[in-house]
Every structure is written in C-alpha cells, then in structure tokens.
LUMSEMAR-953456 format. One record per residue: chain; z, x, y of N, C-alpha, C in turn; residue in three letters. Coordinates in steps of 0.001 Angstrom, whole numbers, plus 500000, padded with zeros to 6 digits. Atoms other than C-alpha are relative to their C-alpha. Layout:
  chain    n_zz    n_xx    n_yy   ca_zz   ca_xx   ca_yy    c_zz    c_xx    c_yy  resn
      A       Z       X       Y       Z       X       Y       Z       X       Y   ALA
...
This chain:
  chain    n_zz    n_xx    n_yy   ca_zz   ca_xx   ca_yy    c_zz    c_xx    c_yy  resn
      A  500728  498780  499745  016918  826573  815329  498678  500020  499233   MET
      A  501234  499995  500783  014344  826014  812610  498904  499187  500666   TYR
      A  500986  500837  499332  012627  823326  814674  499501  500660  501287   ILE
      A  500347  499441  498694  012682  825121  818044  499389  501388  499949   ASP
      A  500420  498600  500058  011978  828691  816921  499324  500294  498666   PHE
      A  500690  499581  501217  009474  830081  814425  500516  501384  499628   ASP
      A  499338  498761  500402  011440  832759  812624  498988  501101  499668   ILE
      A  501006  499003  500398  008264  834496  811447  499389  500740  501186   ASN
      A  500558  499339  498817  007319  835439  815040  500880  501121  500537   ASN
      A  499065  498997  499492  010248  837834  815467  500022  501218  499098   TYR
      A  499953  498753  500754  010344  841481  814446  501424  500372  499605   ASN
      A  498610  499657  500285  014118  841843  814614  500894  498783  500206   THR
      A  499013  501063  499836  017150  839620  814403  500471  499951  501447   VAL
      A  499538  499944  498613  018196  840785  817883  499053  499246  500922   GLN
      A  500958  500749  499186  014979  839402  819425  500198  498500  499814   GLU
      A  499778  501408  500317  015627  836078  817705  501247  499476  500705   PHE
      A  498743  500396  499360  019211  835903  818967  499849  499970  501512   ILE
      A  500214  499976  498551  018175  836892  822493  499241  498770  500475   ASP
      A  500756  501201  499630  015651  834042  822591  500850  498743  499910   ASP
      A  499124  501160  500146  018219  831542  821352  500990  499926  501158   ILE
      A  499043  499959  498890  020757  832626  823983  499301  499651  501312   VAL
      A  500740  500284  498764  018127  832552  826760  499654  498515  500082   TRP
      A  500333  501420  500037  016991  829084  825696  501224  499139  500296   ASP
      A  498763  500757  499786  020564  827813  825604  500451  500067  501460   ASN
      A  499541  499837  498622  021387  829202  829050  499070  499388  501031   ASN
      A  500966  500451  499013  018228  827975  830745  499468  498585  499801   ASN
      A  500624  501294  500253  017160  824720  829097  500895  498946  499384   PHE
      A  499180  500974  500724  019970  823049  827141  501122  499480  500879   ARG
      A  498907  500557  499199  022139  820705  829212  501270  499852  499164   PRO
      A  498713  500079  500679  025816  820558  828362  500833  498868  500598   SER
      A  499123  501083  499553  028139  817568  828544  501163  500568  500822   TYR
      A  498855  499399  499315  031025  819843  829604  499644  500501  501407   ALA
      A  500447  499516  498697  028937  821087  832549  499293  498901  500788   LEU
      A  500571  501173  499332  028039  817571  833757  498484  499926  499803   GLN
      A  501404  500072  500413  024695  817666  831922  499099  500961  500756   TYR
      A  500800  498921  499420  023531  820835  833630  499973  501134  498984   LYS
      A  499981  498821  500856  022503  823983  831844  500888  501052  500667   ASN
      A  499074  499017  499433  024753  827028  832354  499487  500702  501265   PRO
      A  500549  499338  498809  022401  828674  834884  500103  499084  501212   VAL
      A  499889  500957  498892  022250  825534  837055  501448  499838  500447   GLU
      A  498586  500199  499677  026009  825112  836875  500562  501187  500778   TYR
      A  499515  498807  499284  026752  828723  837911  499390  500093  501383   ARG
      A  500664  499970  498703  024201  828488  840731  500646  498996  500952   THR
      A  499367  501016  499168  025807  825300  842005  501381  500469  500488   GLN
      A  498687  499492  499602  029178  827079  842090  499914  501205  500929   LEU
      A  500176  498886  499077  027716  829914  844175  499891  501356  499329   GLY
      A  500182  498740  500724  027365  832560  841467  498517  500240  499795   PHE
      A  501410  499671  500239  024110  834371  840808  499662  499846  498556   LYS
C-alpha cells in the first residue's frame, strides 16, 4: 500500500480504504479467479 498509494493525499481513512478496495476489485488479478480481477470474473459469470 505504501508504494501504490500516497497516504498524505487522503483526508480520511475511509477514503484511503475505498481507494484500496476499488483498486483491488478493478486492477489486481487473482490466481483463484484464473488471473482475472473480481470485476472481470463476475462479468464473465453474467453478474453486473
């Protein structure tokens, strides 16, 4: 998190956590999901 996110740019902890969750769901591939990110995997299964 220290490399990917500059902690000094956030006003609240909640904003920081929201950005981390959004980044994880949209950009980080997962081995368990066949190297897709969670959004791609859910879309492939027919969920929105």
